[in-house]
N, C-alpha and C positions, 0 to 999 in steps of 0.2 A: 727544632722545627721552624719552618718559615713563619714569620709573624702572622701572616694572614693564611689560614689553611687553604690549600689548593682544592678546588672543587671541580670534579669532572661531571659535566652536564650532558645527559643523554635525553633524547626526546623521541616520542612517537608523534603521530599527527596531532594528538590531543593530550598527551601526558608528559610530564618532565620528571626525571629521576636524577638525583644528585648523589654522586659517590664522594664521600669526604671523611676527613679525620674527626670532624666535630658533628657528625650526623649519624643517623642509624645505619647499621650495616646493610649493604646492598646484596641481595640474594639473586644470583644469576642462574636460572634454571638450566640444568645440563642435559635434559632428557632428549631433546630433538637432535639426536646424534646416532647414526646407524652403526658406529664402530662397535664391534662385538655383538651386534644384534642381527643375526642371520635372517630371521623372518622379516624384520623391518626392511632389510636390504632387498629381499626378494619382492616385497610389496612395492617399494619405490621403483624398482626396475620395471615392474608391471604397470606403473602409473597409478598405484593405489596409495592415496595420501591419508587414508582414514586414521591411521595410527597417530599422525601428527595432531589431528583434531583432539584425540583422547589425551595425548601428552600435554598439549596446551592447557586443556581444562584442568588436568590433575595438578599441573604446576602453578597455575593461577590460583586454584583453590588452596594449594599448599602454602602460598605466601611469597611466590617469586615476584621480584621487582622488575627483572629484565629476563628475556629469554635468549639463550644461545641457540643458534641454528647452524648445524653442520650437515652437509649433504654429500660427504665423501664416500660415495658408493662406487666400487670398481665397476668398470664396463658401462658407465653411464656418461651422459653429457652433464658434468657437474655444474657449469655455469647456468645452464637452462634449469636444472633441477633446483639449484639454490634460489634462483630468482622466483621460480614458481612457489617454492615453500615459503619464502618471505612474503610474497603477495597473499598467500593463503593465511598465514599467521596474522598479518595485519588486519585481515577481515574478521578474525576470531577474537582478537584482544587488542587493547590499546597500550599494552606494555611495550617499552622500547626493546630493540633487538640488538643482540651481539652477533655479528656476521662472522662465522668461523670457517675458514678454509686456508689451505696452504697453496691453493691455486690462484694466481693473480687474476686470471680471467674470470674466475668464479666470484672473487671479491668485487671486481668491477661490476659484474652483472647484478650482484646483490645490492651494491650501493646505488646503482642506477634506478632500481625499482623501489628502494626504501624511502618512505615518506617520513622524514625526521632526521635526527642526529644519531647515528649509529656508533656502536663500539665495534672495532675491527679486531678480530682474534686470528693471527697475531704476527709479530715479527720477532726476530732474534737480533743479536748484536752483529750478525754477519753482514758485511757491506752490501753484498748482492741482494739480500732480502730487504734491507732498508731502502736501497735504490729502487727496487721493484714496487714496494708497497707504500712508502711514505708519500710519494707524489699523489697517489690515489686518496690517501687519508686527507691530505691538504685540499685536493680538488673538491672532495665531497664534504669537507668540514666535519670529519668524523673524529672520534678519539681512538687511541690504539693501545692494545695490550702488547707489551714487549717482554721477552724472556732473556735474561742475562746469560745466554750461552752462545758459543761461537763454533767454528769448524772443529775445534778440539774436543767437542762433546760437552756434556753438562759438567761444569766445575763443581767439585765437592767442597772447596774452601770458600768461606765467607768473603775473604778479601777479593778473590777473583770475581765473584758475582757482583760485589759492590763496584769494582773497577769497570766491569762491563756495563753496569747500570749507568755509570757516569758517562761512558762512551755513547750509549743510546740517547741519553738526555741531551748531551752536547750536539750530536749529529742531528737529532730531530728538531731541536730548537734553533740551532745556528745555521744549519744547511737547508732545512725545509720549512722553517718559520712556523713550526707547530708549537702551540702553547704548552708550557710545562704541565699545566693542569690537565691537559688532554693526553698525557702519557701515563698509562697504568702499568706498573711493573709487576710481573709474575715472579716472585722470589724463588720459585721452583720447589714445590712440595713433593718430596720423594717418599716412596713406600717404606713404612716403618719396618715391615717384615724383612726387608733386605739388609737394613742397618739401623739399629735402634738409636744411634747418635744423630741420624740425619735431620730429625726435626729440630734439635738444638741448634744446628747450623742455620736452618731456615729461619728460626725465630731471631737469631742474631742478625741475619741479613735483613729481616723486616725492620728491626729496631734501627739499624744503621741507615737504611733507605729512608725511613720516616724522618730521622733526625738530620740526615745530610742533604736530602733532596726535597722532602715534604710532599712527594708525589703519592698518589693513591696506588693501592696494590690489589691484586686479585690472584687466585690460583685455582687449579683443579683440586678442590678439597677432598673429593672421594678417593683420590690417588693415594692419600697417606695410609689408608687402611688396606690397600690392595693385598690380597693373599693372606689376610689375617681373619680369624673368626671374630664374631661380635663387632662387625664393621660399624654399625650405627652408633654404638657406644663410643668406639674410638673416634669417629668423626665428630660426635657431639662433645667430646672432651677436647679434642685438638683445636676446633674452631675458636672457642672462647680464649684459649691460650694464645692463638695466633692474633686474635683481635686485640688482646692486651699488648701484643708486640707491634701492632701497627697495621695489620691487615684490614682493609676497608670494604672488601667485597670478596665473593668467592663464586666460582662456577661449581654448583653443588646440586644435590638431589633435593629439590623443593617438595618432593612428595613424601618425605620422611619426617613426621611430626617431631620425633625425638631430637633430630638434628636442628630443625628449624627453631624449635622452642629453646634449645641451648643458645642459639645465636640471639634470639629475642631477649633472653634472660641476661646474657652478657651485655647487651645494649643498656639494660637498666643499670647494671653495676658500673659501667664505664661512663655513665652520665649522658648517654646519647638518647635516652627516652625520658623526656621531662616528666618528673613526678611519677614515672612508671605508667603514664596514661595509656600508651599503646598496649602495654602488657595487660593492664586492667581491662581495657575494652575488649581485647582478644579473649580474655578469660570469661568475661560476661557473655560474649557472643557464643562461646562454646557451651556455657551453661544453658543459655536460651535454646540452642539447637538441641541439646540433650533433653531438655524438658519438652520441647515440641515434637520430639521423635516418638 
């Protein structure tokens, strides 16, 4: 690993969150996303943003450090919708925001209204995606999530993912002047139900990325249990294993105590929670709330 751990600094107007290999795991709340949520999509089309307010509150209460916002609703003006959602969330919480869209115009609209230093989700190793989005990331001084896949679809071999990571890091730093600390790699967490060996490959990729590039990493953690029963238990087991392999953040369900607590416990064992103070204070707060109820 690099001698000095790389730190990805995100900011809202009043709060700073650092993603790093020597600090507590960063929980990026995944909930403000209409994918697979038909009712939420219909509400957004009708201009009803009340579900966002509920989702923000639930994720903040659950322990999110950053909130991912995706407004990919078919038959809507995504740039306008995303800008509106970001402005609303900024009024509800001081957590930094991860701006999530595959539409370049929507990313620009979101970055233009965001007050702080955002995380942009995401690019791939495809040249056209990097050309379209990295200049925006540079212009707005944001950090970027990058996935090591290209036109040939998601590579199943660790070597190929590491090779594409090297390409992303080289292009972003050398051609666009983006700091290596501001590149967050998604090592591609695949559903375990489709292939039970897939996580072993992902863990290997994480270890190699950590050791070879020192960059921070994130992933869509809920994806690993897709299609399986007992999803919370699977996610709560997988995340600490991923953390031990080098994962430093995840886009995950911050509303599920079982999963969040597994991450917080892993922080204690990995030496990222000094003297277990965060764990102890959270436990005391829970006890006090139970007694007050």
